[in-house]
C-alpha positions in Angstrom: 53.9 -31.6 43.5 57.2 -31.3 45.2 60.4 -32.5 43.4 63.3 -34.1 45.1 66.3 -31.9 45.0 69.8 -33.7 45.1 71.4 -31.2 47.3 74.6 -33.1 48.1 75.1 -33.9 44.4 74.7 -30.1 43.5 77.0 -29.1 46.3 79.6 -31.6 45.2 79.3 -30.3 41.6 79.6 -26.7 42.7 82.8 -27.5 44.8 84.2 -29.8 41.9 84.3 -32.8 44.3 82.2 -35.2 42.1 83.5 -38.6 40.8 82.6 -40.1 37.5 79.4 -41.7 38.8 78.0 -38.8 40.6 78.8 -36.4 37.8 76.8 -38.8 35.5 73.9 -38.6 37.9 74.2 -34.8 38.0 74.0 -34.6 34.2 70.9 -36.9 34.2 69.2 -34.6 36.7 70.1 -31.5 34.5 68.4 -33.1 31.6 65.1 -31.6 33.1 64.5 -28.0 31.8 63.3 -26.9 35.3 66.3 -28.5 36.9 68.7 -26.5 34.6 66.8 -23.4 35.5 67.2 -24.0 39.1 70.9 -24.8 38.9 71.7 -21.7 36.8 70.2 -19.6 39.8 72.0 -21.6 42.4 75.3 -21.3 40.5 74.9 -17.6 40.1 74.4 -17.1 43.8 77.1 -19.7 44.7 79.6 -17.6 42.8 78.5 -14.5 44.9 79.0 -16.7 48.0 82.6 -17.3 46.9 83.2 -13.6 46.2 81.9 -12.4 49.4 83.2 -15.0 51.7 86.6 -13.2 52.3 88.7 -15.0 54.9 85.6 -16.7 56.5 85.6 -20.4 55.9 82.6 -22.2 57.5 81.8 -25.8 57.0 79.5 -25.5 53.8 78.4 -29.2 53.8 77.1 -28.9 57.3 75.1 -25.8 56.7 73.7 -27.2 53.4 72.6 -30.4 55.1 71.1 -28.4 58.1 69.2 -26.0 55.8 67.9 -28.9 53.7 66.5 -30.6 56.7 64.8 -27.4 58.0 63.2 -26.9 54.5 61.8 -30.4 54.5 60.4 -30.1 58.1 58.7 -26.9 57.1 57.2 -28.0 53.7 53.9 -29.1 55.3 53.1 -25.8 57.0 53.1 -22.2 55.9 56.4 -20.5 56.5 57.8 -17.1 56.1 61.7 -16.8 56.2 63.1 -14.2 58.5 66.7 -13.0 57.7 67.6 -11.4 60.9 70.1 -14.1 61.6 71.8 -13.3 58.2 74.0 -10.8 60.0 76.4 -13.8 60.4 79.5 -13.9 58.1 78.7 -13.3 54.5 79.4 -16.8 53.5 76.8 -18.4 55.6 74.3 -15.6 54.9 74.5 -16.0 51.1 74.3 -19.8 51.4 71.1 -19.6 53.2 69.8 -17.2 50.4 70.9 -19.8 47.9 69.0 -22.5 49.6 65.9 -20.4 50.1 65.9 -19.8 46.2 65.9 -23.5 45.7 63.2 -24.1 48.3 60.9 -21.4 47.0 61.4 -22.6 43.4 60.1 -26.1 44.1 57.9 -25.3 47.2 56.8 -21.8 46.5 53.0 -22.5 46.8 53.5 -24.2 50.2 55.8 -21.5 51.6 53.2 -18.9 50.4 55.8 -16.5 49.0 56.8 -15.6 45.5 60.5 -15.1 44.7 61.1 -13.1 41.5 63.9 -14.7 39.5 65.7 -13.2 36.4 68.9 -13.7 34.6 70.5 -10.8 32.8 72.9 -11.0 30.0 75.0 -8.1 28.7 77.1 -7.6 25.5 78.6 -4.1 25.9 81.4 -4.6 23.1 81.1 -6.7 20.1 78.7 -9.7 20.1 78.3 -12.6 22.3 76.5 -15.9 22.3 74.2 -17.0 25.2 72.6 -20.3 25.9 69.4 -19.7 28.0 68.2 -22.1 30.7 65.7 -23.6 28.4 68.5 -24.4 25.8 67.5 -21.6 23.4 70.6 -20.0 21.9 70.7 -16.2 21.4 73.4 -14.0 19.9 73.6 -10.5 21.3 74.8 -7.7 19.3 76.8 -4.7 20.5 75.3 -2.8 23.5 72.5 -5.2 24.1 70.8 -6.5 27.2 68.7 -9.5 27.4 66.8 -10.4 30.8 65.3 -14.0 31.1 62.5 -14.3 33.5 62.2 -17.7 35.2 59.4 -16.9 37.6 56.7 -17.8 35.1 55.4 -21.4 35.1 53.4 -21.2 31.9 55.8 -19.3 29.5 59.3 -18.3 28.9 59.7 -14.6 28.9 62.5 -12.2 28.0 63.1 -8.5 27.8 65.3 -7.2 25.0 67.0 -3.9 24.7 69.2 -3.7 21.6 69.6 -6.4 19.0 69.6 -10.1 19.2 69.3 -13.2 17.0 67.1 -16.1 18.4 67.1 -19.7 17.8 64.3 -20.9 20.1 63.8 -24.3 21.4 60.3 -25.7 20.8 58.2 -26.2 23.9 54.4 -26.3 23.0 53.5 -26.0 26.7 55.6 -22.9 27.4 55.6 -20.1 24.6 58.7 -18.0 24.2 57.7 -14.4 24.5 60.0 -11.4 23.8 59.2 -8.0 25.2 60.6 -4.8 24.0 59.6 -1.2 24.9 56.9 -1.2 22.1 56.2 -4.7 21.0 55.4 -8.3 22.3 56.5 -11.2 20.1 55.3 -14.8 20.7 57.6 -17.4 19.3 56.5 -21.0 18.4 60.2 -22.5 18.0 61.9 -20.6 15.3 64.9 -18.5 14.2 64.5 -14.7 13.9 66.4 -11.3 14.3 65.0 -8.5 16.4 66.6 -5.0 16.3 65.1 -2.9 19.1 67.8 -0.2 19.9 66.1 2.6 21.9 67.8 5.3 19.7 66.5 3.7 16.4 63.2 5.1 15.0 62.0 1.6 14.1 61.7 -1.9 15.7 62.5 -4.7 13.2 61.8 -8.4 13.4 63.0 -10.6 10.6 61.8 -14.1 10.4 64.1 -16.7 8.9 62.2 -19.8 9.8 59.3 -21.1 11.9 56.4 -18.9 13.1 56.1 -15.8 15.3 53.2 -13.5 16.1 53.6 -9.7 16.9 51.5 -7.3 18.7 51.8 -3.8 20.1 51.9 -3.4 23.8 48.8 -1.4 23.8 46.9 -3.7 21.6 46.6 -7.4 22.0 45.6 -8.2 18.2 48.2 -10.6 17.0 49.6 -10.6 13.5 51.6 -13.5 12.1 55.0 -13.3 10.2 55.9 -15.9 7.7 59.4 -16.8 6.9 61.2 -14.1 4.6 59.2 -11.3 6.0 60.4 -8.4 8.2 57.9 -6.7 10.7 58.6 -3.0 11.1 57.1 -0.9 13.9 57.5 2.9 13.4 57.7 4.6 16.8 56.5 7.9 15.5 53.4 6.8 13.6 52.9 3.7 15.8 52.1 1.7 12.7 53.1 -2.0 12.3 53.8 -3.3 8.8 54.8 -6.7 7.2 56.8 -6.8 4.1 58.8 -9.3 2.2 62.4 -8.3 2.7 66.0 -9.4 3.0 66.0 -11.3 6.2 69.5 -12.5 5.6 70.7 -8.9 5.8 69.1 -8.3 9.0 70.7 -11.3 10.7 74.0 -11.7 9.0 75.8 -9.9 11.8 75.3 -13.1 14.0 77.5 -15.1 11.6 81.2 -15.8 12.3 82.1 -14.4 8.9 80.6 -12.8 5.7 81.9 -13.3 2.1 81.4 -10.9 -0.8 81.8 -12.3 -4.4 81.9 -9.7 -7.1 79.8 -7.4 -5.2 79.4 -3.7 -5.9 80.7 -1.1 -3.5 77.3 0.3 -2.6 76.1 -3.2 -1.7 79.2 -3.9 0.5 79.0 -0.6 2.3 75.6 -1.5 3.6 76.9 -4.6 5.2 80.0 -3.0 6.6 78.0 -0.3 8.4 76.0 -2.9 10.2 78.9 -5.2 10.9 81.1 -2.6 12.4 78.4 -0.2 13.8 79.6 2.8 11.8 78.3 5.3 9.2 79.8 5.3 5.9 79.6 8.1 3.4 80.5 7.6 -0.2 82.0 10.2 -2.5 79.4 10.8 -5.3 82.4 10.7 -7.8 83.1 7.0 -7.0 82.2 4.4 -9.5 79.6 2.2 -7.8 80.0 -0.5 -10.3 83.5 -1.4 -9.0 83.3 -5.1 -7.8 85.0 -6.7 -4.8 85.5 -10.2 -3.6 86.8 -10.9 -0.1 85.7 -12.4 3.3 85.4 -10.6 6.6 85.9 -12.4 9.9 87.3 -10.5 12.9 89.5 -8.0 11.1 89.3 -4.3 12.0 87.4 -2.1 9.5 90.6 -0.4 8.6 92.2 -3.6 7.4 89.3 -4.2 5.3 89.4 -0.8 3.7 93.0 -1.1 3.1 92.2 -4.5 1.2 89.5 -2.7 -0.9 91.9 0.1 -1.7 94.4 -2.4 -3.0 91.6 -3.7 -5.4 90.3 -0.4 -6.6 91.7 3.2 -6.2 89.9 4.6 -3.2 90.9 6.6 -0.1 89.3 6.5 3.3 89.3 8.5 6.6 87.7 8.2 10.0 86.3 11.3 12.0 85.8 11.7 15.6 82.1 10.7 15.4 83.0 7.2 13.9 81.9 8.2 10.4 83.9 6.9 7.6 84.4 8.7 4.3 85.3 6.9 1.3 86.7 8.9 -1.6 87.5 8.3 -5.2 91.2 8.3 -6.2 92.0 9.3 -9.8 94.5 7.0 -11.3 97.9 8.5 -12.2 98.4 9.5 -15.8 
């Protein structure tokens, strides 16, 4: 069934021309998950409209109203958009595309055309927080790409390359599905970490709470994880195993800080490697029983190593391949 789209309200919001009452109505409309999905796409294209408009400044309200009327008049018959007229100035062309997205989203069956829709999120340096159109929260680790597909009506599907920590909103009618190059993971409202960097020999899924099922792309036999388990897929042997493991270690990188209390060097180094995306080599002469207590937030690795060196006598060096070597320092006699 066709939904009423408050075009004027949306346009006013995008143009920052809403008053308190209309903004309240807009927020009520945005409570619906499908509406949030549509607005995210419209806002994305709207930004492109502004970028490409150049010096041309047409009457946006006029074209918005005209296009809305055309869509409603055409809703009862099959219709195929032709875009030869889009050779007009860039602003008008992109505006028509934006409205076509809205029409196909709500009237796609009547227009007899499918518009693929996808939102892609990138985290190329450090980590970043993403709120998906369905209100799920995702932390993306360094050099990670996440694509959210909104064309599916019966599911929420994403494609992951890299590492992400998911806090998925529950929706029994629309399962949340994560695709990687090797695995498919169905989520039933939960918190979990997935490490699927292409260069890694394994894909790892660590479940903190809730329920997920995992299956290989070439086999639809689902296997369920329970909280506290890590599913590991070996790309070489193509084996999928489930073991009780340290799920907090797999996901700690998504926290704002990490605190060590009287922890040995060998324990801390494991966390430092993941937090800073480096390899650390320990001198065999080091006393691994040395204990450290400190907290990491956003400090550079060298600052942390300097703190550690002030607690116990160690030296450290960086090479051009981002490998850190920590050596023992003999106390002065």
